[in-house]
C-alpha positions in Angstrom: 99.9 127.0 103.3 98.8 125.6 106.7 95.5 125.9 108.4 96.7 128.9 110.5 97.8 130.8 107.5 94.4 130.2 105.8 92.6 131.2 108.9 94.7 134.4 109.1 93.7 135.2 105.6 90.0 135.0 106.6 89.2 131.4 105.6 86.8 130.0 108.2 85.3 126.8 106.4 87.9 124.3 105.4 87.8 120.7 104.1 90.9 118.5 104.5 91.1 115.2 102.7 92.9 112.2 104.2 95.1 109.7 102.4 93.5 107.1 100.0 94.4 103.4 100.2 97.7 104.0 98.4 98.6 100.3 98.4 96.1 99.9 95.7 97.7 102.4 93.4 98.9 100.9 90.1 102.5 101.8 90.7 102.4 100.0 94.1 100.8 96.9 92.5 103.3 96.9 89.6 106.3 97.3 92.2 104.9 94.4 94.2 104.4 92.1 91.2 107.8 92.9 89.6 109.6 92.2 92.9 107.7 89.0 93.5 108.6 87.9 90.0 112.2 89.0 90.1 113.3 88.7 93.7 112.2 86.3 96.3 111.9 88.8 99.1 109.2 89.6 101.7 107.5 92.9 100.8 105.5 93.4 104.0 105.9 97.2 103.5 103.7 97.0 100.5 101.1 94.9 102.4 101.2 97.3 105.3 101.1 100.6 103.3 97.3 100.8 103.5 97.4 100.4 107.3 99.9 103.3 107.4 97.5 105.4 105.5 94.7 104.6 107.9 96.9 105.4 110.9 97.8 108.8 109.3 94.1 109.5 108.7 93.2 108.7 112.3 95.9 111.1 113.5 94.8 113.7 111.0 91.2 113.6 112.4 92.5 114.3 115.9 94.7 117.2 114.6 91.9 118.7 112.7 89.7 118.7 115.8 92.4 120.4 117.7 92.9 122.9 115.0 89.2 123.8 115.0 89.2 124.4 118.7 92.2 126.6 118.3 91.2 128.6 115.3 88.2 130.8 116.5 85.2 130.7 114.3 86.5 127.9 112.0 84.6 124.9 110.7 87.1 122.3 109.6 85.8 119.0 108.2 87.7 115.8 107.3 87.0 114.4 103.9 87.3 110.6 104.1 88.5 109.3 100.7 90.0 106.1 102.1 86.8 104.2 102.8 84.9 104.9 99.6 88.0 103.9 97.5 88.7 100.8 99.6 85.1 99.7 99.1 85.4 100.3 95.3 88.4 98.0 95.2 87.0 95.4 97.4 83.4 95.4 96.0 83.7 96.5 92.4 80.4 95.1 91.2 78.7 97.7 93.3 80.1 100.4 91.1 79.3 99.2 87.6 81.1 99.5 84.3 83.8 102.0 85.5 85.1 99.5 88.1 84.8 96.6 85.5 87.1 98.7 83.2 89.6 99.3 86.1 89.6 95.6 86.9 90.1 94.8 83.3 93.0 97.3 83.1 94.6 95.7 86.2 94.3 92.3 84.7 95.9 93.4 81.4 98.6 95.1 83.4 99.3 91.9 85.3 99.2 89.8 82.1 101.8 92.2 80.6 104.1 91.6 83.4 103.9 87.9 83.2 105.1 87.7 79.6 
């Protein structure tokens, strides 16, 4: 469903989430590591994938503002998931044991691929 269809059904308050920093996803890191180990190629697309997500989110914010202006009586908010997740990856100590466990998991995953 799109926002217009939801509005037509009577929905007036909506929250739309942006993209997370998908370059940190375990599958992306695994692909990057496997490719670096097996093929001597430049993977700029992996390095740039987070910037693509940020660009998408910036455009989404603009589109949501336009949609709210068009859909009478609506309140549409953007839910930023990128910044909090990016901060968790870049500053894991701020988030306690859960982030320590994730960091440990990533270390084990990388260790597995080096064998």
